[in-house]
C-alpha positions in Angstrom: 33.5 -17.5 -14.3 33.0 -19.4 -11.0 33.5 -16.2 -9.0 30.9 -14.4 -11.2 28.4 -17.2 -10.5 29.1 -17.1 -6.8 28.7 -13.3 -6.8 25.5 -13.5 -8.7 24.1 -16.2 -6.4 25.0 -14.2 -3.3 23.3 -11.1 -4.8 20.2 -13.0 -5.6 20.0 -14.5 -2.2 20.4 -11.1 -0.6 17.6 -9.6 -2.7 15.3 -12.6 -2.1 15.8 -12.2 1.7 14.7 -8.6 1.7 11.9 -8.7 -1.0 8.4 -8.5 0.3 9.2 -7.8 3.9 6.2 -6.8 6.0 5.8 -5.9 9.6 3.8 -8.1 12.0 1.0 -5.5 11.8 1.0 -5.4 8.0 0.9 -9.2 7.9 -2.0 -9.3 10.4 -3.9 -6.8 8.1 -3.2 -9.1 5.1 -4.5 -12.1 7.0 -7.6 -10.3 8.1 -8.6 -9.4 4.5 -9.1 -11.7 1.5 -8.3 -9.1 -1.1 -5.7 -6.3 -1.4 -8.4 -3.6 -1.7 -12.0 -3.3 -0.4 -13.2 -2.2 -3.8 -12.2 -0.7 -7.1 -12.6 2.8 -5.7 -10.3 1.8 -2.8 -7.6 0.6 -5.3 -7.8 3.8 -7.4 -7.6 5.9 -4.3 -4.5 4.0 -3.1 -2.8 4.1 -6.4 -3.4 7.9 -6.7 -2.3 8.6 -3.2 0.9 6.7 -2.7 3.4 7.7 0.0 5.3 10.0 -2.3 2.4 12.3 -3.2 0.4 14.9 -1.3 -3.0 13.2 -0.5 -6.0 14.3 -2.6 -9.2 13.2 -1.0 -12.8 13.9 -2.1 -15.9 13.9 0.2 -17.2 10.9 -1.8 -14.0 9.0 -1.0 -14.3 9.8 2.7 -17.9 8.4 2.6 -16.9 5.3 0.6 -13.9 4.6 2.9 -16.3 4.5 5.9 -19.1 2.6 4.1 -16.7 0.0 2.6 -14.5 -0.3 5.7 -11.2 0.5 3.8 -8.1 -0.8 5.5 -4.4 0.0 5.3 -2.4 3.0 6.3 -4.8 5.8 7.0 -4.6 9.0 4.9 -5.3 12.0 7.1 -6.1 15.4 5.7 -7.5 18.5 7.3 -11.1 19.5 6.3 -9.7 22.3 4.1 -7.6 19.8 2.1 -10.7 17.8 0.9 -11.3 18.6 -2.7 -14.6 18.8 -4.5 -14.8 17.1 -7.9 
Protein backbone atom coordinates (compact mmCIF):
# COMPACT_ATOMS: atom_id res chain seq x y z
CA UNK A 1 0.00 0.00 0.00
CA UNK A 2 2.84 2.38 0.83
CA UNK A 3 4.41 1.83 -2.62
CA UNK A 4 1.07 2.63 -4.27
CA UNK A 5 0.77 5.88 -2.30
CA UNK A 6 4.34 6.88 -3.20
CA UNK A 7 3.72 6.05 -6.86
CA UNK A 8 0.48 8.03 -6.87
CA UNK A 9 2.14 11.01 -5.20
CA UNK A 10 5.00 10.92 -7.72
CA UNK A 11 2.56 10.79 -10.64
CA UNK A 12 0.53 13.69 -9.25
CA UNK A 13 3.68 15.76 -8.74
CA UNK A 14 4.79 15.09 -12.32
CA UNK A 15 1.38 16.08 -13.69
CA UNK A 16 1.24 19.22 -11.56
CA UNK A 17 4.67 20.34 -12.74
CA UNK A 18 3.64 20.19 -16.41
CA UNK A 19 0.05 21.41 -16.18
CA UNK A 20 -0.61 24.91 -17.44
CA UNK A 21 2.87 25.56 -18.80
CA UNK A 22 3.12 28.69 -20.92
CA UNK A 23 5.97 30.31 -22.78
CA UNK A 24 7.25 33.74 -21.76
CA UNK A 25 5.46 35.27 -24.74
CA UNK A 26 2.19 33.58 -23.80
CA UNK A 27 2.52 34.79 -20.21
CA UNK A 28 3.25 38.32 -21.42
CA UNK A 29 0.09 38.22 -23.54
CA UNK A 30 -1.93 37.06 -20.52
CA UNK A 31 -0.51 39.85 -18.34
CA UNK A 32 -1.33 42.46 -21.00
CA UNK A 33 -5.03 41.50 -21.15
CA UNK A 34 -7.52 41.36 -18.31
CA UNK A 35 -9.69 38.70 -19.94
CA UNK A 36 -9.10 35.56 -21.96
CA UNK A 37 -10.97 36.89 -25.02
CA UNK A 38 -11.64 40.40 -26.34
CA UNK A 39 -15.36 39.65 -26.81
CA UNK A 40 -17.92 36.89 -27.15
CA UNK A 41 -17.31 36.84 -30.92
CA UNK A 42 -13.59 36.36 -30.25
CA UNK A 43 -14.34 33.43 -27.90
CA UNK A 44 -16.66 31.74 -30.40
CA UNK A 45 -14.13 32.21 -33.19
CA UNK A 46 -11.32 30.72 -31.08
CA UNK A 47 -13.40 27.75 -29.97
CA UNK A 48 -14.49 27.04 -33.55
CA UNK A 49 -10.96 27.41 -34.95
CA UNK A 50 -8.79 25.41 -32.60
CA UNK A 51 -5.36 24.15 -33.64
CA UNK A 52 -6.73 20.82 -34.87
CA UNK A 53 -9.15 22.27 -37.39
CA UNK A 54 -8.86 24.02 -40.74
CA UNK A 55 -9.55 27.71 -40.05
CA UNK A 56 -12.91 29.05 -41.15
CA UNK A 57 -12.99 32.84 -41.26
CA UNK A 58 -15.72 35.23 -42.36
CA UNK A 59 -15.26 38.81 -43.56
CA UNK A 60 -17.24 39.94 -40.51
CA UNK A 61 -14.75 38.18 -38.21
CA UNK A 62 -11.80 39.80 -40.01
CA UNK A 63 -13.40 43.21 -39.39
CA UNK A 64 -14.24 42.43 -35.76
CA UNK A 65 -10.73 41.14 -35.06
CA UNK A 66 -9.32 44.44 -36.23
CA UNK A 67 -11.92 46.64 -34.54
CA UNK A 68 -11.77 44.77 -31.20
CA UNK A 69 -7.99 44.20 -31.29
CA UNK A 70 -8.19 40.43 -30.82
CA UNK A 71 -5.01 38.86 -29.44
CA UNK A 72 -3.44 35.42 -29.34
CA UNK A 73 -2.02 33.20 -32.04
CA UNK A 74 -2.96 34.71 -35.41
CA UNK A 75 -5.11 32.68 -37.78
CA UNK A 76 -3.91 33.29 -41.31
CA UNK A 77 -5.91 32.38 -44.38
CA UNK A 78 -5.65 33.36 -48.01
CA UNK A 79 -8.40 35.61 -49.44
CA UNK A 80 -9.99 32.65 -51.24
CA UNK A 81 -10.41 30.82 -47.90
CA UNK A 82 -12.60 33.54 -46.38
CA UNK A 83 -16.15 32.21 -46.33
CA UNK A 84 -19.36 34.19 -46.71
CA UNK A 85 -22.18 33.48 -44.29
